[in-house]
Each structure stands twice: as structure tokens, then as C-alpha cells.
N, C-alpha and C positions, 0 to 999 in steps of 0.2 A: 752916447746910452740909450740915450731916448730913441733912438734908430732899433736897439736891439730889443727895448720893451715892447715898440710895435711891430717886429717881427713874431715875438712871442704870442703877444696877443693875438695877431691875425690868425697863427698856427691854431689855436685851441676851435675858434669857428669852424676851419677846414676841416678838421678832423670830426667835429661834432656833425656837421654836412655830410661828411663821408657814412659815418655810422647810420645817421637817418636814413640815405639815400640807400644801404646796406638792407635796412629796415622795410622798406619800400618793395626793394625788389623780391624778398624775401616773401612777402604779403603776398604780393602780385602773382608768386609761382605756384600758392596752394589755390587751389581752385573753391570759387565763391561758395560752391555748395555746401560745403566743410562749416562756414560760416554761417550759412542760410538755414542749415539744417537744425532742428530741435524737437524734442522729443514730442510727438503727437498725440494730444491730451483728450478725450471723445468723452463726451457726455452723451447719453441715450436717453431721452424722455420718453419711448415708446416702446413697448414688448417685441414690435417687429422690427425696429430698426436694431433692438440689440440682438434678436436673432438671426439678421442679416449680417450684423458684424462677425458673430461666430461662425456663420456659414460661407464669409468672404475670408476667414482666418486672420480675422483683424481685432480678434477677441482683447489682445493684449494691451492694446491701447484705450478701451474704458478706462475709467476711473470712478464712474460713478451711473446709477442707472435709476429708473422709476419705477414705481411699487407695481406695477403689472408685469414690469420683465422677471424673467425665471431664467436663473441661472443653471448650469448642470450640476448635477451633485458632486460635494467635494470640491469644488471651483471656489478660488478665495474670494474670501467677503469682499465687496466693493460697495463703495458709498450709496447711500438711498436717496436721492432728492424729493422722494415724497408722490402726490398725484401731480400727472402732467398738465390737467388744467389750471392747477394752483400752485405754481413752482416759485420760489422765493429768490430773488435777483440776490441778493447778499449769500444765501447757500451755494449757488450756482459758480458766483465769483469768487469765491473761498478755495474753490477747487482748483483756479488756475487753470480753467480748458481753453485749447486753442480753437474746439469748435464742438456746437450743441447739436444734435441734429435728434431731430422730432417731427412731429407731424402738424397738419392743418388746426390738430386742437391744442398745439400747444400754447400755454398762456400764464397768467393774464399778458394782455397787451405792454403794461409797464415793463413788466420782467425781458421782452424781446427788446424794447428800446433800451434797456440798461446794458444789453448785451451789445448792442448794435456801438454804444455810445465807449464802452469798456473795447471795441474793436475785435469781438470775440465771433466768428463767423456761427450761424444758425442755418441750419439744413434744413427746410421741411420737404419730408418724403409725405404723400398722398397715401391715405387708406388703399390697400391692393384689394379690392374687392373683383377683380378677373387676374387669369394668367399676364396681360399683356402689361397690366398695371406695376405688378411684382417685378415685371422685368426691368421696366424704366425706375424703378426704385432701388436694384441692383446696379444700373447704369449711373447713375444720379450719386447714388453712396460713393462707390467705387472713384467716379470721377472726382468727387469732393474731396476724398483723402488720397489722390494719388496713386490709386491704385487699378488702373483702367485693366492693367494685365488679368488681375485677381479677380475684377469685375465678367469680364469676357470669358474666363474660366467657369465660374458659375453661371452663367446665362447659357451656356452650350450643355451644362450637368441639367439646368431647368429645362430647357427646350427639350431636351431628351424625355424627361420624365412629362410632360405637357404631350409628347409626342406617343408616348403609351397609353395616356386617357383616350387620345383622338381613335388609336386601337381598339381600347378595349373601355366602353365605357357604359352609361346605365341611360342613354334615352329609351325614351317611352316609360320608365316607371315613374311613378308617384309615391315622393318621398317626405317622410315628414321629419324635422329635425326637433328633439326635443332637448332644452336645456334644463337637466334634471340635478340640480344644486338640491331640492329638496322633492323625495320620489312623490311626495304626495300631492304636489302640484306639478300639474304638465305645463309647460313653459314652452310654446310653441313658437319655431322661428318665421316670420314671415317678410316680404320684402325689404332689402337693403340691409338686412343683416349677415352675420358674418356666416350663419347656418346656411342662409340664401344663397350666399357667394359659392358654397362649398358644396350645395347641393348641384348649382350650374355649373361648376367646372367640370362633375360628372356627367355634363348633358341631362340632366335629370330634370322633372318636372316639381317644384315645389307645391305641396297641396294648401297650403296658408294662402287666403285670397285677403291678407291685410299688412299692414307694414308694421317696422319693429317686431318685437315677443310680446305676445297675449298668454294670458294664463287663458287656459279651455279646460272644460269637461273632459272626464274619458269616454263620455256619450259622444260630446260633437268630435273628435278623435276617430270614435267607431265609425261615425257617417262619413268622413271622407274618403274610409277606404284606400289607406294608404299600402302598397305593395312592399315600403322598405322604411323603416323606423329607425333613423340613427339618433343614439343617446349620446349626450354629451354629459357625464357624471361626474361626483368628485373623483372616482378611481375607477377606470375604464375597466378593470377586472370585475367588478361589481355593478355597473352603471346597468345594465339590465337585467341580472337576478333581483336587484333592489326593484328597481322599476315594477318588473311583473308581479312582486313580489305586492307591491301594493296599489298594483291597477291589474289584476288578472284578468279585465274584460278584454284589455290588449292582445291577450292570444287568440282572439277571435275576430282579429282583421287580418286583410289578405297577407302582411306582412307577418301576422304572426303564426298564421296557418302553415306558410311556408319556412318558418325558422328563417325571416331576414329580419329581424330587430338586431341591430349590432350596435358596437359603442364605439365612439370616436375617439382622441387623448382633444380633450378641449382647451388643453394649453396652444396646441398648434394656431387654433380659432380666436384667441383672445384678442385680434384687433387685424381681422380680416384673413383674408389667404397668406398662408408661409410659405418657405421652401419644405419646411415638416408637415405641413397642410398638404401640398402634393403629393409628398409621401403615402398620407393616409388616406388621400382620394385613391391611390394606387393600390392601395392594399384592399380598400375596402370593395372597389371594381371588382379585383380577383375574385374578393372570398363569396361578393353578391352574383355574378355571373356564374360562380362553382352550384351555387345553391339555388340559383333559376335552371341550370341543366339539370341536374339533381332533380326539383320538382318537378321538372317536365319528363323528365324519364318515369317519376312515379306514376303520372297519370296515364301513362300508354300502360 
């Protein structure tokens, strides 16, 4: 009797061991990537990062953006995390991000420490003030999100666009870049600004001899004798008419006389150069090259 009970007891562990073994074999047959994969949830704390996410075709990974980021019209609403310099750790972590992408200005520092402690990856991209830095950011972002192929494809496109500017540029032109949110005030872009980066992207010279943005008088701008005036206003279609209506004297600058006062989409230059800023540079170099040709023909 006891031997029968012993044999019965021994069989059960053998059956259990066989089941566990079969389960292990099934688990080993499934690729580890299936278990490693999880939805990528990206928080962008920078307008330039947000634009790059769309340019890379990775916008579906976005779960939240900062207040400076602009989404396409009719795009599904995303959570807004506020200003990138004054973020909340609780607010970010409540969105369960897998990665937070920003810039060297993202903060404060205690928020970055909280992300690190929560094992949330933070990727800081430098402000793109040159075409080369923009390309570096594309590579860094696509690598961080394991989307190198998409990054390489975008790099090819950006390189092609930069090559167009190399072929047709504004070298020799003296450019004034005005941030005209209030047409009664002339806010001129100096060194180290997005406007300055945009001017140099087109190989032109900035008429401003100072750093950052500065309010100047219309008489001061007249003395600078810009051959081109670029205006970033609230709306691109009304930026130039509104500026000239409030500052009629600008019509007497070399730019005004040759009808080379033009508008730019200011959204493309919120945080340095972007892919859309390069598109704007190509558009303006083509437009301004045409007006220059017409002006020269008119002189003869």
C-alpha cells in the first residue's frame, strides 16, 4: 500500500516538471524582442524637438509637448507641460514617459534628477544655430528612438535643401531681421539670435552690430541701409503691410526702394533653425534673387 502511494506521489511532481519544461521551451521559442517591446511615449520640452518628431514621422509617439511647440492644424490635442525652463517632475512622470527630449535649457535641475531616479531617459539637444547642428540633432534624436533609418532619410533631404542654398544664396546682401509682434516697435535681431542664424544660413550679412534682440528707432534702421528687410510678424500675409503702415520711412531704405521687404514664417524660427526654416530660406532666396534681377534690369 505504501509503495503504491509513493509511486502516485512521485508521478505528480514528474507531471508538474514536464509542464514547466514545456512552458520554458515555448517561452524560449518566442523572440525576446516581443517582451522587450513597449509603446514609446515621448515628451517634447522644446519646439525644435517637436518639429523634428513630425519631420521624422514619429509624431504618434508624442504624449505631451511644451508651450512653445506648435502642432499642425486639426492635430489631436496633446498634454501641455508648460514652459521648458520651469517643468514639474510630478507632471512629467504622471504621463508615464519612456523618454523626455529637450534642450540644454530644459529644467530646473531637480526635475532632471527626478527623471534619472525614475529611470526615464532624458535626451538634451543643442539649439540649432547652424545647418550642421540641425543635422547633428536629427542623428541624435533618431538614434535615441532607435529610428536611425528614418533619421538618415531626413538627413538626405536636409542635405539636398542646404545644397540648394549653396547654389542660390544672398551673399553680399545686408539684411535686417525684424521681430514685429508690435508694428510700432522695431525689434532688430542681433548676434546669437534665431534671426541672425537665419541670415547666415542664406550667406548674408546681419546689419545689427550688437547681441540679442534690441528695440531700435526707424531712423536708426534707415541709417543701417539694409538691402533686405525680413519681417517675422503675427501673420505672414500681413506682416509687411502692417510694418510699412506703421513705419512709412522704411520705404526709403535700399530694401524698400527695390521692394525687398519680405515676411518669414516666424514659427519656423522659435528655437533656432529647423527643417521648415530651411524651406523658408530656400523660398526667400529664390524670391529675393528674382527681385534683385528685376531691379538690375530696371536700372538699365
